TIDRENVEX-696310 format. One record per residue: residue in three letters; y, x, z of N, C-alpha, C in turn. Coordinates in steps of 0.05 Angstrom, whole numbers, plus 5000, padded with zeros to 4 digits. Layout:
REM residues N
alaYXZYXZYXZ;...
This chain:
REM residues 583
met498050135009499850105001502550224993;phe504250154993508950354977509850084978;asp510650155011512750015022514950115034;ile516750105052519950175042520150385062;phe518150415074516850795097516950945069;asn514250795060514651065044515751145018;val518050965011520451004996522051285012;leu523051245029524251325048522851575059;thr519851715062517851775065518452035030;leu518451965009519951974991521952194979;val524252014996526452014994527352425000;gly526052245032525952585051524652825038;gly523752745033520952935020521853085009;leu523952994981525053064958526353144962;cys528453154991531353284987530153585005;leu527053525031526653765039525853985014;phe525353944988523554054957525954094951;leu528053954938530954134939532054274944;phe531554244987533954465005531554645002;gly529754684998528254945003527555034970;met528255084950528655184929530355154929;asn532155184943536255304941536155414949;ile535455494990536455685005533555904996;met531955904983529256084988531956264949;gly531856154931533256314903535356354926;asp536156194929539656404951539056764945;gly537356644982535256884983535157054979;leu532257114946531957164936533657364923;glu536057174909537757394910538957594919;arg538957464937541057614965539357944966;arg536457834975534658114967534658224951;ala534758114927532958154904536958354880;gly538458444903540858504889542158634873;asn541058894879540559144876538159204856;ser535359044850534559134830535058954805;leu537158624808538158474789541158714778;lys541658974783543859104773541959264768;ser539859304759538459544759537159474730;leu536059124728534758994700536959024693;leu538558824686540158854667542759114663;gly542359314676543159574666541759604651;arg538759504640537859734625538359434595;leu538659354598539859144568539659434540;thr538659264522539059354502538959144473;asn539359134462538859084440536259004428;asn534759094440530659114430530758904446;lys530358604428529658344429526158364452;phe524858404443522558454468522458604500;lys524658784491524858924527527458684547;gly529158514535531858334543529958054549;phe527457984523525457804543524857784568;leu522958164574521558164609524258284614;thr527058304609529058274631528657934635;gly530157874628530357494625527857424651;leu525357464636522357404655523357534679;gly524457824691523657924710525357774733;val528057764723530057644735530557334742;thr528957194719528056854733526556924757;ala523257074756521657114769522457244791;val524557214798525557374819527157174835;ile529957074821530856874827530356634833;gln529256554811527256244802528456024806;ser529856084773531955914770532756134741;ser532355864718533355964683535555794686;ser536555634700539755584700541855744710;ala540455924728542356084753542456364722;thr540256534719539656614691541456654669;thr541356394652542456364638546056244650;val547456154668549956234672549556474669;met548556764690548956984689549557144668;val548956954641548657044621551057014596;val551456754619555156634602556456844598;gly556156864637557956974647559157244633;phe557257474632556557794620557657704596;val556257424572558057514544560857414545;asn560557234571564757234574566257394577;ser564357674587566557924595566357914587;lys563958124559563658174536561058524554;ile561658454563559158544584555758644575;met555358364562552658324533553858174516;thr553058294493554358194458551557954462;leu552257824450550757644440547757644431;lys547257854417545057864406543458034424;gln544058134461543158254476542457914482;ser542657634485542857514516540457294499;ile540357364470538257154467534757144481;gly534857474475532257594482531457534515;val534857404538534557424568533657184563;ile535957024546534756754552531456634548;met531256734528526856694525526556674557;gly525656984560524357104576525656864611;ala528656834609528256664632526756494628;asn526256284604525556084601523356164608;val521156194604518756314615518356404650;gly520156534650519956724682520956314702;thr521356144688522255964712519455764724;thr517555944702514555784706513455864732;ile513656024737512956154765512155904783;thr514455734795514755584816512055314812;ala511655224777509855114782506755254790;trp505455424793503255534785503855604820;val505255624837505855764859505755364881;leu506655194860506454894872503454714872;ser503254904844499554764839497654904861;leu498755014879496655154907496554904908;gly497954754923497254504943496154334921;gly494654294892492454204882489654204893;ile489554594907487554694907486054474943;ser482854484943480654224946478854354950;gly476954284967474554354986473954435005;asp471854515018471354425043470454705056;ser471455065034471655195041472855385066;ile472655405085475055565104476655685079;ile475355845061477356125038479455975020;leu479155755009480355565004480455355011;lys481455195043483055095058484755235068;leu484255565069486455825078489355805054;leu487755855036489355825005491555655006;lys489955375022492755105012494355205025;pro497255145012500355215038501255045051;met499154765052500654655077499054925106;ser497755045108496455215115496155435131;phe498955555111498355745118503455805115;thr503755575115506355435109507955605138;pro506155405157507755455182507455685204;ile505755895192505456125193508956255182;leu509456095155510356365134513856255150;ala512855955160515355855175516856005214;leu514656075221514656205239516856465242;ile514756565212515356975217518856855211;gly519956555191521356675179524556465188;ile524256295225524556385243524756505264;ala523856785263523656895279526057145271;phe525257175251527957435227529857295227;thr529756995218532556885218534456945244;met533156905275534556775284534657105310;phe533257235313532857475314532657815315;cys533157875290533757995280536158135264;lys537458285269540258215262541658415232;ser538558655224540058625194538958425167;ser540758535164541358215147538858235116;lys538658495114535658415095533258335104;lys532358305131531358195145531057875145;lys533657905164534857485146535457405119;asp535357585107533757505080531757405074;thr529857725083526957515083525557315094;gly527857245121527957045130527856735130;thr530456755114531156625099529056465068;ile528556575052525856755029522756535039;leu522456585063520856425078520056165095;leu523156165105523555805099524055745087;gly525455775070525755585044523755475035;phe521255725030519355745011516955465032;ala516755475052516155255075516655005075;thr519654975078521354765075520454595047;leu520454885029520754735000516254515000;met515154785005511954625018511354325027;phe513154385052513954025065513853885058;gly516553975033516853645020515153665000;met513953874981512053754963509453514974;asp509153764999506153515027508553245018;ala510453295035511053035037511152825001;met512752864998512652704971510052674954;ser508752754956504552734946504452584972;gly503852634992503152335015505052085001;ala507052165003508751785000507051664973;val508051834946507251674928504351604919;ala501451694932499551644933497751394926;gly501351234950500450914953500150714929;leu502151004908502050794883500650734859;lys498450954879495750894847495150594845;asp494650584875494350204869495950064850;ile498550074857499549864836500349944814;pro499349714800500249654764502449734754;glu503049754769507249684749507149994748;phe506550204762506650454775503650534744;gln501450374747501550604729501350484696;asn502750244700502850164671506450324654;leu507650374682510750624668509950804664;phe508451024670507051224670505051054624;leu504150944632502050824606505050904579;ala507350764597510250744574510751004562;phe511351204579511851544580510251604547;gln507551564551506151554541507251664506;asn509251454504510851454485512451704479;pro512251884468513352254463516452094479;ile518252044448520551974447521051944476;leu519651754485520851644522520651834542;gly518051984539517952224554519552354548;val520452354533521652704521524752614536;leu524752404545527152234552528352304573;val525552184588525652154608526452534627;gly524052674617523952944633527153014623;ala528152964600529953164592532953084625;val532752704616535152704643533852764661;leu532552634682530752684703531852984719;thr531753234688532353594688536353514698;ala536753394678539453444671540053264692;ile540353094717539753104737540553274759;ile538953354762538353594780537753894789;gln538453814751540354144745537354404748;ser535254354754532854454761530154464740;ser529754644724526654484704524154504738;ser524054714741521954754770522854564782;ala524654494798523854264812521953914799;ser524553954770523053664775520153664755;val519453984752515553984745514753944768;gly516154024801515353994822514353694825;ile516553484818516953284825513953144803;leu514253184781511753174768508453284775;gln508453494793505953534798505453364826;ala507453334844506753064873507452824859;leu507752724828506552464810502952384810;ser502852704806499752654791498052664814;val498452674838496552504859496252354849;thr498152124850497251834839495051704827;gly494451984799492251944774492551834758;ala496051624767496551654746498051714717;val498551844724500852114703498052244676;ser498952144663495352364639496752504635;tyr495752714612496052934599498652824578;ala497352554573498652524539501052444554;ala502152364577504952164590506052534607;ala505352694607506352934618507353074600;ile506453204583506253414566509353254558;pro509453004540512753024533514753034544;ile513252944586516053004606517253314610;ile515453414605514953664592516653814585;met517453724562517653794528522453764547;gly521453474543524453434550526253674573;gln524253614598524653824617526053884600;asn524654234587526754384573528754344568;ile530154014555531554014549534254004555;gly533553944588534953784612536353974617;thr534154194632534954444643537854544628;cys539054494599540654704586542854554603;val543454414597545954274618548754404637;thr546554634652547354784676549854914654;ala546255094631549255324625551355184602;leu551154894590553354884591555754724595;leu555454674622557154604634558754944642;ser556955024653558155354643559855524633;ser559255374599559955474576563255414580;phe564655244584567155074585568655334590;gly571155344583573655344589573055864583;thr570255814556570156054564570056194528;asn570756484518570856524500568356414480;lys568956434458566156354442563456544424;asn563556714442561256824440559456754464;ala561056694492559556554504558556294506;lys560356074488560455814483557155894463;arg557956104445554056054423551956074447;ala550856324462550256394488549656094504;ser549755944507549955744515549055584489;leu550455564469548955454453546255484439;ile545355724427542155874427541755754452;his540555774474539555624492540055384489;leu540955234483539854904471538554894454;ser538255094430538054994403537155074402;phe533855294427533355354417530355124432;asn530955074462529754904474529554624454;val530654584437531054244428528554404406;leu529854534390529054614365525454694376;gly525654764400521754864396521554564413;thr522754414423521454134428521454054413;val522653984389522053824361520053994355;leu519554174352516354214331513654294341;trp514654344371511754234390510753994393;leu513153824391512453474400511953454379;thr513053394346511553424325508853504319;val508453784327505753924334503653694339;phe504553614371503353504399502853134388;cys504153104375504552884352501352704345;ile502852924321500453004289497452954303;ile496953154324494153304333492852904353;ser495252824371493652594382492952454364;ala494952404344493852194323491352254301;ile491052494302488352514281486252504298;phe487452734317484752834335483952654372;glu485252514361483952284399483552524419;pro484452724427483652864447482652714468;met479952744472479552574504481452724539;ile481752974530484053024552486452904555;leu488052874538489652744539489952494558;asn487352354551487452124577486552184607;glu487252424614485452464634488952504649;ser487752474679489552484696489352734700;ala493352834697494853064705493253224726;ser493653454727491853594766495653754759;tyr495253854781497553994786497654294768;leu495354474773494654604758495554534726;gly494354334725494254254697496354204689;ile498554104701501454174699503454514691;ala502854554703503454824700502555024680;val500154944678498055014655500954944624;cys500954694627501954684596504154624598;his506054764624508654794625509155144613;thr507655274624506655494617506955554580;val503855414577503955464551505255344526;phe507955124544508155034520512055284502;lys512355344531514655654543514255864516;leu511355844530510256214519510355954475;leu509055854483510555734454511955794437;cys514355614452516355654435518055914441;val516056104461517456404446516156504430;ala514756544418512556644412514356484370;val514756304366515156234346518456324336;phe520156274364523456394354524456594366;leu522056834374522657094385523757264369;pro521657334347521757274323524157314307;ala524157044303526756964291529456964308;ser529356994320532257104338534757054325;ser535157224303536457254291538857054263;leu535456814269536556614247538556394268;leu536956474292538356244317542056414332;glu540956644313544656734321545656594300;lys544756674274546256574251547456344253;leu546256074263545755784262547955724287;thr548555974307550455874318552056024317;tyr553656124305556356314287556756024261;lys554955944253555855754232556855484256;leu556055444267557355204279558955294304;ile558655534314563455564313563055834303;pro564655784285565855904266568556124296;glu568356484286569956544288573156544283;gly575056444290578456534289579056694286;glu580256634270583556794257584457074275;ser584756964302585457284316583257224335;pro583157584345579457514364581657514390;glu578657524400579257334428579657534452;lys581157484479580057814489578757674519;ala576957884530574457874534577257764580;ala575257624591575557534618576357844640;leu577557904650577258144665574658064690;leu574657804695571157864706570857484718;asp567557414705567557184705566357124741;glu568056874743567156634771564056664760;arg562956554724559856524732558356734757;leu560456924757557457154772557757124794;leu560656954814560056874843556456794856;ala555656574835553856644842550956814853;thr552157034834550157334846551457524859;pro552657584887554157554894552957894876;ala551258134879550958464872551858454846;ile551358274826552458284802554658274799;ala556058064822560058054820561458284836;ile559858414852561058614860560259054842;ala558458874831558159194804560659114778;gln561758804783562858794761565958954764;ser566958794789568858764814568959104804;gly565959314816566859644820567359714791;his567159544773567359684741570059724732;leu570959504736574359294737575859654758;ala575659614785576459794802576160094797;ser574760164781574860354770575960424752;lys575560254728578460314702581260294711;met582260114743584460044753584760304775;ala582860524775582860694793584161084764;thr583161014750583561274720585661134724;glu587160894712589760824700591560844721;ala591660894744594160964776594261244772;val591461364771591561604771593061754756;glu593461644734593461714691597061734694;gly598261554713600461484704602761684728;phe601161794748602661884775601662104757;arg599362264744599362574739603062444702;leu602662244693605362334676608062304691;ser607862134715610362134722610562444740;ile609162704739610262864742610363084714;gln609162984710610363134684612763164665;ala613162924679615862774671617462864677;ile618063094712619863154728620363444700;thr617263574684620063694674619563774634;asp618063454636618663514604618063114608;tyr620962984614621362804610621262744574;thr621462404572620662294546620661914559;pro622861884534622861564535619761414542;glu618061484520615661364523614261514543;lys613861574548613261784588612761454604;ala616261444606617261264629616361004617;glu616260834594615960704584612360644582;lys610060784583608660864589607860864619;ile609160874636609360924670609060684690;arg610760504671611760314676610360074668;lys609060064653606259954635603559894661;ile603060134670601660264681601660134702;glu604160164714604659934746605259694732;asp604759554714604959194718601359204705;asp600359344694597359384698595159324713;thr596659554750596059554763595359374776;asp598259104778598858964801597558744784;his596258734763595158414755591958624758;tyr591258744762588458884759588258824804;glu589758964805590258804832589558524849;asp590958434833591958154831588958004831;val586858114805585557994793582958074805;ile581658334817580258434832579858224863;gly583058224875583658174909582757904911;thr583657724891582657434890580057334886;tyr578857494856575057504861573957714883;leu575057804898573757854924572757754943;thr575857694940576957414968573957234960;lys575056984936571956914933569156874937;leu568957114934564957274928565757224968;ser567557354983567257335016565857245028;lys567556815015566756725018563456625022;asn561556744994559156655003557356825021;gln555256895032553657025042552357265027;val554057455028553857735021551457955046;ser550658025030548858205065550158365072;asp549758575093552458775097552359015087;glu550259075064550659305049553559225028;asp553558925017554958864997557358735003;gly557658685041560658675050561558845046;ala560659075062561659435058562359485053;val562459405010563359564987565259354990;val564559154991567758814980568758995004;thr568659105024571259225042573259385024;lys571059635026572259925006572759844979;leu572459664970573559634940576159414948;leu577159244957579959074961580859324989;lys579759535008582059735011582859934986;ala580160064964581460334947583660144932;ile582559824925584959694909587959834917;gly588759684923590659644949592359904952;asp590360134958590960464954592760574920;phe589760354907592460554877594160344870;glu594060084888596759994866599660124880;arg598460184896601260304920601460684887;ile599760644883600361114879601560964853;ser601060724837602060664815605560654819;asp604660454843608660434858610460774867;his608960884859609361184872609961264848;ala608361214824608861364791611961274790;val612961054792615460984781617160934800;asn617161084832618461124835619361394834;val617561614829618261934814618661944796;leu619161774774620761744744622861674758;glu623461524770626561324773628261534781;ser626961734809628161974810628362134800;val627262254774626562374751629362304733;glu630662144734632161814714633661924726;glu633961944742638061824775638062264763;leu635962444757637762684751638162774736;arg636862564708638862604681640662394684;arg639962214687643562084691646162194707;lys645262314726647962484739647762774728;glu645362914711645763144701645163274717;ile644263224742644063494753640663624760;ser640563834768637663984768636764084795;phe634964234795634364334832634364494824;ser633864734850634965004846632065174827;ser631865424818630065514804626765514829;ala629165614847626865724879625765284890;ala627465224880626264924891623864774862;lys625164794841622364844820620464984821;ala619865184832617665484841616865294858;glu617065304888616065114909615864784903;leu617064674887615464414872613964374847;ser613364604824610764494822607564574832;val607464864852605964794858605364514882;leu607164454896606564114900605364034891;cys606664044858605263864846604263894828;ala601864214837599164184825596564104852;ala597364204869596064054885595963744897;leu597463644887597763264873595763224857;asp596263354828594663414821591363344821;glu590963644839586863714845586663414869;ile588563274887586763114905587162794881;leu588362764864588562534849585462504836;thr585662814818582762844808579862824818;leu580462944851578362944870577962574872;thr579862514880580062204896579062064869;glu579762054829578861874809576461954822;ser574662224813572362264812570762164838;ala571762174853569662034878569161814878;phe572261664874571061294873569261284843;val570361344814569561324795565861334792;lys565161544809562461684801561061594835;asp562161414861561861424876560461574892;asp562061784896560862064913561962184938;leu560262154958561062304977561762504987;ser560762624968560562974969562863034959;ile565362934946566462944928569562884950;ala568662564960570562364978570562595009;tyr569662665017569762915036571363115036;asp572763234998572963514994576363365002;ile576763115009580263034999582762995022;glu580863035043583063115068583263275079;pro582663485067582563825076585463855064;leu585563705031586863795023589363635018;glu589463345039591963145049592763385076;gln592563465083592963655113595363795084;val592864025071595264225059597964095047;val597063885035599563775022601563735045;asp601563495063601863535084603963795101;asp602063945095604364315109606964425086;leu605764355067607064335040610064215038;lys608563945047611063735030613163855064;thr611763985091614364085108615564245101;ser613564465090615664715089618064645063;leu616564555053619364525031620264295039;arg620264185050622964045068624064285087;asp623064315105624664555114626564775101;asn624764925063626464925068628064915041;his628064745032632164515024632964615040;ile632964575068636064575091636564835098;ile634465055085636565355087638765245061;arg637665295048638265255016640765095011;leu640764825035642964795029645565005045;lys643665035073646165235086647365375072;asp644765595067646465765039648665715007;gly647765405014648665314982647765334958;ser645565464960644565404936643465174923;cys642765004945642364584937644564464949;thr645264334932645964044936645363754954;val647363784963647863484979646363334956;glu646763284939646063004921643663144906;thr642663274906638663324901638663344919;gly639463384950638363354971635463034978;phe638562874969637962604967634562614962;ile634162684934632262574911629762864914;trp630863084931628063154937627763004957;ser628462934977626862904994624862544989;asp626862444984625062164959622162264955;leu622962494931619962624904616862734940;leu618562834958617762944989615662684988;thr616762484990616462215003614462094988;asn614362054963614061864952610862204944;phe610462364936608462524942606962604970;glu606762594983605962545009604662235012;arg605862195012603961705013602861794995;val603361954975600761874947597562104957;ser599762274976596562384984593962275015;asp596862095023596361955035594561745037;his593961605007593361334987591461504986;cys590561704967588361864963586561944991;ser587661935011586562085037585061765044;asn586561475038585061355053582961145044;ile584261185017582261204998578461305000;ala577761645016576461695008574561645044;val577261585063575261575091573661315085;gly574861045068575760835053571160775049;met569961025029569361095020566661215043;ile567661335055565561425074565261245102;asp567461135100567560895122565060645101;ala564860535094563260395077560960495075;ser559660775074556760875071555560865096;glu558060905120556260945141556960635167;his558160505147558260205154559760265182;thr562060315185563260405210566160295215;met567560175184569260035184572460115198;asn571560445214574160465228575760745221;ala576760665210578660925200579361185214;his581061165238581561365258579261515262;glu577361335268574961425283573361685268;ala573861555232572061595220573962015212;ile576761865206577262205216577862325226;lys577462315251576862545287574862585271;lys572962405258569362525256569162705235;ile570962775220571362965193573563205197;lys575163175220576363315225574763535244;gln574163315273573963535290571463725281;lys571563975294568364185293566364115286;asn568464095244567763945226567464355203;thr565464375190565564755186566564685160;his565764455151567064485119569564355110;tyr570564185137572964065134575264495141;asp574664605157574864745164574365005142;glu572965015116572865175106573965025076;lys575064795072575164695042579264735054;tyr580464735081582964655092583064965080;glu582565175094583265455081583065525052;glu581565455034581165415013583565394994;phe584265204996586364944993589664995002;ala588565195023592365275035591765465020;arg590165735015590865965005591965884977;lys589765764952591465604933593065494935;tyr594665434943597265254939600065344962;ser599265624962601965844987604365794973;ile606565684991608865694970610266054976;thr609066154998608766455008609566714986;ala610866814981609367064963608267174981;
């Protein structure tokens, strides 16, 4: 008998199932962050490698929709080409079948102790116990993520069991049996599968629901196969929605996903209808099982890939026909918000843009140093443009990382986010100081005054030290090299000492009349800007060291670098000799 209480149990089971799948996927994503970066970093134009990449990523995060949305974001940011995306999308379609195979364990039956232990409801309570222990009592974010994965899996399986138990009574209701008889109409079956998957935006979840319904015995293979094919189309909705507001190549990537699934469904549905009409295989009238649905799901996906992976260039040409090129080239998004769903990838892309910002900021200050002795209007224009660009980079990266930090990220990723947020502020200030130095140079030119020869000689030494500390800072940050970062602090101290010496020497020159008060103001501004730039370089290096040690205490880090540190003392002596202003 099926009553209102069964309906409530069914709804509750479905909610637990979807919630469990969601938190398990999130936990898997965080736990496998570095693996995702590694996999996606190996992308080539080789279709088979792309397929394996998509398969691997989706098998890890258990969501083809999430992988495809990532791909749309990569293409929109021009990190991935449209050609590279095709194999990844097809691999994602196959990778999502793993869930159905895991859920098929619920269909195991038998009196053997081994078979009973293989049933999820036998071991999920143990996984739930381990998961809650990891989540509540472990401080490590990795262990907490592992606990989340185990709890998500246990919740998913309990939801699946609740759904199966709730619908078991439907097997005695003729109307329910007639409903699935109607679904044996292939077109209707495809539509039902597509609509259900579009609503819940997960083909894995909709296949799980179909597996739960199969316990009634009313779901025949004749009805299940078209529904599975329809689910393949419904899962495209997420990628299509994510492509709104993207460039044309990103739209083409989502269209490839849709056309691949639609054309595959049309092709194999036609073959299915022909076989059903001519041969009338008896198996189609048999009741589908958990395992049978998992097999049909996987075989259908593999058949689609077998046909369209070799013909991927034709799919690419089709999308260019449907979305032709415009008259002017499109600008890539600096950072795509679609990647925020995968923190490890989002942080990696933020790091790439921050490295670009670092290179430009350092170039801008180098140009300002050159302008002291070799000023040109072109240099001045470029310095000011770099300052505008770095302002924009800071705004974009800062906003993006702030949004990302609202998500649950691992301790390791959180440390990198903090490092990047600190660094972009320092690089932006370096470009500001470049403009300040430029303005001092322009004031000298406008007033037609200059420094004394002794002042120029001293300034050249300080400029050389600044050039080296900028080089070290850029190299350390871009390469993420801590060994270089440790060299920055002793050189920063040498710059401070030089600034003090140059200020004192200027006062002496003022007294003997070799320098004027008017040049003294400009001299002081230059020294202040140079010292502050070296301070920002120190901040960046200390931020890197903090992030590596998860201390996030700049004063303690500087203290640790300076006190009883043989390396610091040796490097300080080396830089002090190299940048000495005494004869």
